C-alpha positions as CSV (number, residue, x, y, z in Angstrom):
1,M,1.3,-13.8,16.3
2,A,3.5,-12.5,19.1
3,T,2.0,-9.3,21.5
4,A,3.7,-6.0,21.0
5,S,4.8,-6.1,24.4
6,E,7.9,-8.5,22.9
7,N,10.9,-7.8,20.4
8,D,10.0,-10.2,18.3
9,Q,10.3,-11.0,14.4
10,T,7.9,-13.5,12.6
11,T,7.5,-14.7,9.2
12,T,4.5,-15.0,6.9
13,A,4.3,-16.8,3.3
14,T,4.8,-13.7,2.0
15,F,6.5,-10.9,4.1
16,N,8.1,-10.5,7.6
17,I,6.9,-8.9,10.7
18,A,9.0,-7.5,13.5
19,T,8.1,-5.7,16.6
20,R,9.8,-3.7,18.6
21,E,8.8,-1.1,21.3
22,G,5.0,-0.8,19.9
23,V,6.0,-0.6,16.4
24,R,5.0,-3.4,13.8
25,T,7.0,-3.5,10.8
26,F,5.9,-5.7,7.6
27,T,9.1,-6.2,5.2
28,F,8.0,-7.7,1.4
29,S,10.3,-10.1,1.5
30,N,10.7,-11.9,-2.1
31,P,13.2,-9.3,-3.7
32,R,13.7,-11.9,-6.6
33,R,10.4,-11.0,-7.8
34,K,10.7,-7.6,-6.5
35,N,8.3,-7.7,-4.1
36,C,5.2,-8.6,-6.1
37,F,1.7,-8.7,-4.8
38,S,0.3,-12.3,-4.7
39,Y,-3.2,-12.7,-3.5
40,Q,-1.8,-14.6,-0.7
41,R,0.2,-11.5,0.1
42,Y,-3.1,-9.4,0.2
43,I,-4.7,-12.0,2.4
44,D,-1.8,-12.1,5.0
45,L,-1.6,-8.5,5.1
46,T,-5.1,-7.7,5.9
47,A,-4.7,-10.4,8.6
48,A,-1.7,-8.5,10.0
49,L,-3.2,-5.5,9.7
50,N,-6.2,-6.1,11.6
51,S,-4.2,-7.8,14.6
52,A,-1.9,-4.6,14.8
53,G,-5.0,-2.3,14.3
54,S,-7.0,-4.3,17.3
55,D,-3.7,-4.7,19.7
56,P,-3.5,-2.0,22.2
57,L,0.1,-2.3,22.4
58,I,0.9,-1.6,18.8
59,R,1.2,1.9,18.4
60,A,2.2,2.0,14.9
61,V,2.8,0.0,11.6
62,I,5.3,0.3,9.0
63,I,5.5,-1.0,5.4
64,T,8.8,-1.4,3.7
65,G,10.6,-3.9,1.3
66,E,13.4,-6.1,1.0
67,G,16.0,-5.5,-1.6
68,D,15.8,-2.8,-4.4
69,Y,12.0,-2.9,-5.1
70,F,9.3,-1.6,-2.3
71,S,6.8,-3.5,-4.8
72,S,6.6,-4.2,-8.4
73,G,2.9,-4.8,-8.0
74,A,0.6,-7.2,-8.9
75,D,1.9,-10.8,-9.3
76,F,0.3,-11.5,-13.1
77,G,1.8,-15.3,-12.8
78,D,0.5,-15.9,-9.4
79,A,-1.3,-19.3,-9.3
80,G,-4.3,-17.5,-7.1
81,M,-5.4,-15.6,-10.0
82,T,-6.5,-19.2,-11.5
83,S,-7.2,-21.1,-8.7
84,R,-9.4,-18.4,-7.2
85,S,-12.8,-17.2,-8.5
86,P,-13.1,-13.7,-10.1
87,E,-15.5,-12.9,-6.9
88,E,-13.2,-14.3,-4.6
89,R,-10.2,-12.6,-6.1
90,T,-12.2,-9.4,-6.1
91,Q,-13.6,-9.7,-2.4
92,I,-10.0,-10.1,-1.5
93,F,-8.7,-7.1,-2.6
94,V,-11.6,-4.9,-1.6
95,D,-11.3,-6.3,1.8
96,F,-7.4,-5.4,1.9
97,V,-8.1,-2.1,0.4
98,R,-11.0,-1.7,3.1
99,T,-8.7,-2.4,5.7
100,L,-6.2,0.1,5.1
101,I,-9.3,2.9,4.9
102,H,-10.0,2.0,8.5
103,F,-6.6,1.4,9.8
104,P,-7.1,3.3,13.4
105,K,-3.2,3.5,14.2
106,L,-0.6,5.5,12.5
107,L,0.4,4.0,9.2
108,F,4.1,4.4,7.8
109,A,5.4,3.7,4.6
110,A,9.3,3.4,3.7
111,V,9.7,3.1,0.0
112,N,12.8,1.7,-0.6
113,G,12.9,1.6,-4.3
114,P,10.5,1.8,-7.0
115,A,6.6,1.6,-6.4
116,V,4.8,-0.1,-9.0
117,G,0.9,-0.7,-9.3
118,I,-0.3,-1.5,-5.8
119,G,2.7,-0.6,-4.5
120,A,2.4,2.9,-5.6
121,T,-1.7,3.1,-5.2
122,L,-1.5,2.0,-1.4
123,L,0.5,4.9,-0.5
124,P,-2.0,7.8,-0.4
125,L,-3.7,5.5,1.9
126,C,-0.9,5.5,4.7
127,D,-0.7,8.7,6.7
128,F,3.4,9.0,6.2
129,V,5.0,8.1,3.2
130,Y,9.1,8.5,3.3
131,A,11.0,7.7,0.0
132,T,14.8,7.1,-0.8
133,P,15.8,9.4,-3.8
134,S,16.3,6.6,-5.9
135,A,12.4,5.7,-5.7
136,T,10.2,5.9,-8.3
137,F,6.3,5.9,-8.9
138,H,4.6,3.9,-11.7
139,T,0.9,3.0,-12.4
140,P,0.7,1.5,-15.8
141,F,-2.8,0.3,-15.6
142,V,-4.2,1.4,-19.1
143,T,-0.9,-0.3,-20.5
144,L,-2.1,-3.8,-18.9
145,A,-5.8,-2.9,-19.7
146,I,-7.4,-2.2,-16.6
147,C,-8.2,0.6,-14.4
148,P,-6.9,2.3,-11.3
149,E,-7.3,0.4,-8.0
150,A,-6.8,1.1,-4.2
151,C,-8.8,4.1,-4.4
152,A,-6.5,5.7,-6.7
153,S,-9.1,7.6,-8.7
154,S,-10.1,9.5,-5.9
155,T,-6.5,9.7,-3.6
156,F,-4.2,10.6,-6.8
157,P,-6.2,13.7,-7.9
158,Q,-6.9,14.9,-4.4
159,L,-2.7,14.8,-4.0
160,L,-1.6,15.6,-7.2
161,G,-4.1,17.5,-9.0
162,S,-6.3,16.6,-11.8
163,R,-3.6,17.0,-14.4
164,K,-0.8,15.1,-12.6
165,A,-3.6,12.3,-11.8
166,Y,-4.4,11.9,-15.7
167,E,-0.9,11.8,-16.4
168,M,0.0,8.9,-14.6
169,L,-3.3,7.1,-14.2
170,V,-4.0,7.4,-17.8
171,L,-0.4,8.0,-19.4
172,G,1.2,5.9,-17.3
173,K,3.6,8.3,-16.4
174,K,6.4,7.5,-14.1
175,I,7.8,9.9,-11.4
176,T,10.5,10.6,-9.3
177,A,10.7,10.9,-5.7
178,K,11.6,14.6,-6.2
179,E,8.7,14.9,-8.0
180,A,6.7,13.2,-5.7
181,L,7.7,15.3,-3.0
182,E,7.1,18.5,-4.8
183,S,3.5,17.1,-5.1
184,G,2.8,16.2,-2.2
185,F,2.4,12.6,-3.2
186,V,5.2,11.6,-0.3
187,T,5.9,13.1,3.0
188,G,9.7,13.3,2.7
189,V,12.7,12.0,0.8
190,T,16.0,10.5,2.5
191,E,18.8,8.4,2.1
192,N,18.1,6.0,4.8
193,V,14.7,6.1,5.2
194,M,13.7,3.0,7.2
195,D,15.9,4.8,10.0
196,H,14.5,7.9,9.0
197,V,10.8,6.3,9.7
198,T,12.3,4.4,12.7
199,Q,13.7,7.6,14.4
200,I,10.0,9.8,13.5
201,C,8.3,6.8,15.6
202,N,10.7,6.6,18.5
203,Q,10.0,10.4,18.8
204,L,5.8,9.8,18.8
205,K,6.6,7.1,21.5
206,E,6.5,10.2,23.8
207,S,3.6,11.4,22.5
208,P,0.0,11.5,24.2
209,Q,-1.4,7.8,21.9
210,Q,-5.1,9.2,22.5
211,S,-4.3,12.5,21.4
212,I,-2.4,10.8,18.4
213,L,-5.7,8.4,17.7
214,A,-8.2,11.0,17.7
215,T,-5.9,13.3,15.5
216,K,-6.0,10.8,13.2
217,R,-10.0,9.9,13.6
218,L,-10.7,13.9,12.8
219,L,-8.2,13.8,9.6
220,R,-9.9,11.0,8.0
221,T,-13.4,11.7,8.6
222,E,-16.1,9.1,8.7
223,E,-17.6,10.9,5.5
224,R,-13.7,10.4,3.7
225,M,-13.9,7.0,4.7
226,K,-17.2,6.4,3.2
227,E,-16.0,8.0,-0.1
228,L,-13.2,5.8,-0.2
229,D,-15.1,2.5,0.6
230,E,-17.7,3.5,-2.3
231,T,-14.7,4.4,-4.7
232,N,-12.8,1.3,-3.8
233,E,-15.7,-1.0,-4.8
234,R,-16.5,1.0,-7.9
235,E,-13.0,0.7,-8.8
236,M,-13.2,-2.8,-8.7
237,K,-16.2,-3.4,-10.2
238,E,-14.7,-1.7,-13.4
239,F,-11.6,-3.9,-12.6
240,S,-13.4,-7.1,-12.7
241,N,-15.2,-6.3,-15.7
242,L,-12.0,-5.5,-17.5
243,Q,-10.5,-8.3,-16.6
244,K,-12.9,-10.3,-18.6
245,L,-12.1,-8.7,-21.8
246,P,-9.3,-9.9,-24.7
247,D,-6.9,-6.9,-24.2
248,F,-6.4,-7.8,-20.2
249,L,-5.6,-11.3,-21.4
250,E,-3.1,-10.0,-24.1
251,A,-1.3,-8.0,-21.6
252,K,-1.2,-10.3,-19.0
253,N,0.0,-12.8,-21.3
254,R,3.0,-10.3,-22.5
255,L,4.1,-10.6,-18.7
256,L,4.1,-14.2,-18.1
């Protein structure tokens, strides 16, 4: 991967990477499949986040999507679901979420369209979330015979309150960008979301970087990160058990 001192663009099998003036952007790049998540994407994104987090020339990371969707969630047709053992799949996901929890730099999400499943649950682990007015947020876990992931059972009640969290996580209620803004799920709503996020990153370029990093460490305390790590492990234990049941297999087959 090129260093942050360059204005460069590279591509993995599952997303594009661009670096400009210390800001690295990951763009989900399979719009024909609505930017769904394969296990390979989890692996690639974990590695890319770890690389950006340890690069002293990277100030911030932006995650966004190409096309109409931010992400439609997990790819239930992913060959990795059958070629990898259940234990390996669980560890891949746990590692991905842990990387988001502990990411040391500023992490932005530019939500360019609907965010479903992991596309929605990863957002509370970002520091700033900006969305287009057409974006929606949907977590149909019960419909799919599974349970919350990516610490949503902790982050959603914290951001939305218990009642709205139950609506989203149990009833599968889809919320609009306007509702997400009013409830504090997103930072802001704007038409040109990527331009807006880029502008904020450019403004922060003039700010003392060590002050920004120290502020993030104080806002996301060691106690909170430990709580999120434990939630991540607990959710994936439940998730793994549910995937073995007939209800999940029936739900999966309906999607294929």
